[in-house]
C-alpha positions in Angstrom: 0.1 -0.1 0.0 1.1 3.3 -1.0 1.9 6.1 1.7 -0.5 9.3 2.0 1.8 11.8 -0.2 3.2 10.0 -2.7 2.0 8.0 -5.7 1.9 4.2 -6.2 5.6 3.9 -7.2 6.1 5.3 -3.4 9.2 7.7 -5.0 7.6 10.3 -6.5 5.2 12.7 -5.0 1.5 12.7 -5.4 1.1 16.9 -5.8 -2.6 17.3 -4.2 -2.1 15.1 -1.2 1.8 16.3 -0.4 0.2 19.6 -0.7 -2.3 19.1 2.2 0.4 18.1 4.3 3.0 21.1 3.6 -0.1 23.4 3.8 -0.5 22.4 7.3 2.7 22.8 8.3 2.8 26.5 9.5 -0.4 25.7 11.7 0.7 23.0 13.1 3.8 24.9 14.9 1.4 27.8 15.4 -0.7 25.3 17.5 -3.1 23.6 15.6 -3.3 19.6 16.9 -3.5 16.4 15.2 -6.9 16.1 16.1 -8.2 19.1 15.0 -6.4 18.8 11.7 -7.9 15.4 11.1 -11.4 16.8 11.8 -10.8 19.3 9.0 -9.4 17.0 6.4 -12.6 14.8 7.0 -14.5 17.8 6.7 -12.8 18.6 3.6 -13.1 15.3 2.1 -9.6 14.8 1.9 -9.3 11.0 2.0 -7.0 8.5 3.4 -5.2 5.6 1.4 -7.7 3.2 2.5 -10.6 5.7 2.5 -11.3 5.3 6.2 -11.9 8.8 8.3 -8.6 10.5 9.8 -8.1 10.0 13.4 -5.1 12.4 15.3 -2.9 9.5 16.1 -3.0 8.6 12.4 -2.1 12.3 11.3 0.4 12.3 14.1 2.1 8.8 12.9 2.2 10.3 9.5 4.4 13.2 10.2 6.3 11.7 12.9 7.4 9.1 10.6 11.3 9.1 9.3 9.8 8.9 5.7 8.2 12.0 5.3 11.9 13.8 5.5 13.4 11.4 2.9 15.0 9.0 5.7 14.6 5.7 6.2 13.0 4.1 9.1 11.8 0.8 10.7 9.4 0.8 13.5 9.4 5.0 13.8 13.6 5.1 14.2 15.7 6.6 11.9 17.7 3.7 10.5 21.9 4.6 10.4 24.6 3.2 8.5 28.2 2.0 10.3 29.1 5.6 10.5 26.0 6.2 12.9 24.8 8.8 9.7 21.3 8.5 8.7 20.1 6.2 5.9 18.3 8.5 2.9 15.5 7.0 0.9 15.2 6.9 -2.7 11.7 9.0 -2.6 11.1 12.6 -2.7 10.6 14.0 0.7 7.7 16.4 1.5 9.2 18.3 4.5 12.8 19.0 5.4 14.3 17.3 8.6 14.1 20.5 10.5 10.5 21.2 9.5 9.6 17.9 10.8 11.7 18.4 13.6 9.7 21.6 14.3 6.5 19.6 14.1 7.4 17.1 16.5 8.6 19.3 19.2 4.8 21.2 18.7 3.0 17.7 19.1 5.2 16.5 21.7 4.2 15.2 25.1 4.5 17.8 27.9 7.8 16.7 29.8 7.1 15.9 33.6 8.0 18.8 36.2 8.3 21.1 33.0 5.9 23.6 34.7 3.6 23.8 31.7 0.2 24.1 31.6 -0.7 20.4 31.7 -3.8 20.8 29.8 -2.4 23.4 27.5 0.5 21.0 26.5 -2.5 18.1 26.0 -3.6 19.1 22.8 -3.8 16.8 20.0 -3.7 14.0 22.2 -7.8 13.7 22.8 -8.4 17.1 24.8 -10.2 19.9 23.6 -11.5 23.2 25.7 -14.4 24.8 24.9 -13.4 27.9 26.7 -10.9 30.3 25.3 -8.8 30.5 29.0 -9.5 27.1 30.1 -5.8 26.3 30.3 -4.8 29.6 32.0 -7.4 30.9 34.2 -7.0 31.0 38.3 -8.7 31.9 41.2 -7.6 34.9 43.2 -8.7 33.7 46.4 -7.1 30.1 46.7 -5.5 29.5 43.3 -7.1 26.7 42.1 -8.1 26.5 38.4 -11.3 27.9 37.7 -13.5 26.0 35.3 -15.7 27.2 32.3 -19.5 26.9 32.2 -22.7 28.5 31.3 -25.4 30.0 33.2 -28.7 31.5 32.4 -29.0 35.5 32.4 -31.9 36.4 34.7 -32.8 39.2 32.6 -32.7 38.1 28.8 -32.8 34.2 29.9 -30.1 33.4 27.7 -27.1 31.3 28.6 -23.9 33.1 28.9 -20.4 31.4 29.3 -18.8 32.2 32.5 -15.6 31.2 34.7 -15.9 30.0 37.9 -13.6 28.4 40.7 -15.0 25.1 41.4 -16.4 23.9 45.1 -14.4 23.2 48.1 -14.9 19.2 47.2 -13.4 19.7 44.0 -10.4 21.6 45.1 -11.5 25.4 44.8 -13.5 27.5 47.4 -16.3 28.5 44.8 -15.7 32.2 46.0 -14.8 33.5 42.5 -17.4 33.6 39.1 -17.1 36.0 36.4 -18.6 36.2 33.1 -16.2 35.0 30.3 -17.0 37.5 27.6 -14.9 40.6 28.7 -12.4 38.6 30.4 -11.7 36.7 27.0 -12.0 40.4 25.0 -9.6 41.8 27.6 -6.7 39.1 27.2 -7.5 39.0 23.8 -6.3 42.7 23.3 -3.3 42.0 26.0 -1.7 39.1 23.6 -2.3 41.3 20.3 -0.6 44.0 21.4 2.1 41.9 23.2 2.7 40.5 19.8 2.7 43.6 17.8 5.2 44.5 19.9 7.5 41.8 19.7 7.5 41.7 15.8 7.7 45.9 15.7 11.0 45.1 17.3 12.1 42.3 15.2 12.8 39.5 17.6 16.4 38.7 16.8 17.5 35.1 16.5 18.4 33.5 19.9 22.2 32.2 19.6 23.1 28.6 18.8 22.7 26.1 21.6 25.8 26.7 23.6 26.3 23.1 24.5 26.4 21.4 20.8 30.7 20.9 21.1 30.0 19.1 24.4 27.3 16.6 22.8 29.4 16.0 19.7 32.5 15.1 22.4 30.5 12.8 24.2 29.4 11.1 20.9 32.7 10.7 20.2 33.9 9.3 23.2 31.0 7.0 22.8 32.3 5.9 19.3 36.1 5.6 20.3 35.0 3.5 23.5 33.1 1.1 21.2 36.0 0.6 18.6 38.3 -0.2 21.6 36.0 -2.6 23.2 35.5 -4.3 19.5 39.5 -4.3 19.3 39.8 -6.2 22.3 41.6 -3.1 24.2 39.2 -2.5 27.1 37.3 -4.9 29.2 33.7 -5.7 29.3 34.1 -4.6 33.2 35.0 -1.2 32.3 33.6 -0.3 29.0 29.7 -1.0 29.6 29.5 1.1 33.0 31.3 4.3 31.0 29.4 3.5 28.1 26.1 3.7 30.3 27.3 6.9 32.0 28.0 8.8 28.9 24.9 7.4 27.2 22.9 9.2 30.3 24.8 12.6 29.4 24.1 12.2 26.1 19.9 11.4 26.5 20.3 14.9 29.1 21.9 16.8 26.8 19.5 16.4 24.1 16.6 16.7 26.4 18.4 20.1 26.8 18.9 20.2 23.3 15.1 19.9 22.5 14.0 22.3 25.1 16.2 25.3 23.2 14.7 24.3 20.1 11.4 24.7 21.1 12.2 28.0 22.7 13.7 28.9 19.0 10.4 27.7 17.5 8.4 29.8 19.7 10.1 33.1 18.5 9.8 32.1 15.0 6.2 31.0 15.2 4.9 34.3 16.1 1.2 34.7 14.1 1.9 37.5 11.8 -1.0 40.3 11.7 -2.7 38.1 14.8 -5.3 40.6 14.9 -6.3 40.0 11.4 -5.8 35.8 11.9 -8.1 35.6 15.0 -11.1 36.6 13.7 -10.5 34.2 10.6 -12.8 30.5 10.8 -9.5 28.7 10.1 -7.8 30.0 13.2 -8.8 27.4 15.6 -9.2 27.3 19.7 -5.7 25.9 19.9 -4.1 28.3 17.8 -5.6 31.0 19.6 -4.4 29.5 23.0 -1.2 28.8 21.8 -0.8 32.3 20.7 -1.9 33.5 24.3 1.2 30.8 25.8 3.6 32.7 24.3 2.7 35.8 26.0 0.9 34.5 29.3 1.3 31.4 31.8 -1.8 32.1 33.8 -5.0 34.6 34.0 -5.6 35.2 37.7 -9.4 36.4 38.5 -9.6 38.2 41.5 -12.8 38.5 43.9 -15.3 41.2 42.8 -18.3 42.2 44.8 -21.8 41.2 43.9 -23.1 43.5 40.8 -19.8 44.9 40.2 -19.3 45.2 36.5 -16.2 44.3 34.6 -12.8 46.3 35.1 -9.3 45.4 34.2 -8.1 45.8 37.6 -10.2 42.6 38.8 -7.9 40.4 36.3 -3.8 39.6 36.7 -2.2 38.2 34.0 0.8 36.5 34.5 3.6 37.3 31.7 6.2 34.8 30.7 9.2 36.2 31.6 10.7 35.7 27.9 7.9 38.6 26.7 
């Protein structure tokens, strides 16, 4: 069976299918989830190779597969030659290796202890939020995560979206509740202004990762250690403990490198003309939340007296350090 994006020969590109893959790239980096992309492709009638409906997991696997950037793979892992270099296939790639790496960082699961908002980093893995600020909103009295919901307006009888602190039994204090619309509008205006400010001063690229040479040094020493062991110059008792320590250092450095690359991606993926994009139907809830996450880590709703109208002083935006 041919892979999606290629013709039956599995070597030359299917222009229509590969165009769909490439067109989604900037939106993925800007926050679009695999789940939403699958839903959009199904609604647009974009057929999979087998004709079955797209699923988020299928989309994610397709973008993560080494083939998409022209590399040979087995069970999702890149094949390497005797020198440790990736093996390239004879087929035409759809993405560059850097583009694929950016997608993998955008859809990577949240790291434990990273401090990221758990619900925000769950995008693309089955959880979708209905309310714009659900990943960010916090109670100003007890610091619990507030939840979105609806209540009936006593005057009009219409259901209106709200944010409220959950009950004490659910981990909150039930002491703060506000209508969502003015808060959403205020935060949207803050985020758009912040990103326009960043664009106007033309954010400089971050310098190259400072530990590139250290990582290369460990990889070189690992290769040398393996050669010496295979030549019988080092005993197994000395080789394997040393190898394990070096591999642990390499794993930690690569984790650090991925975090640094994610910062670089975040700087590059600020949405141009965010105010215009925000109102477009194609600018999804995930993209809006990803845009907010580039500027803010939390939105604290402070208590207000009964019947008090909305005022910005009731809201405390918690800005990202970098912005």
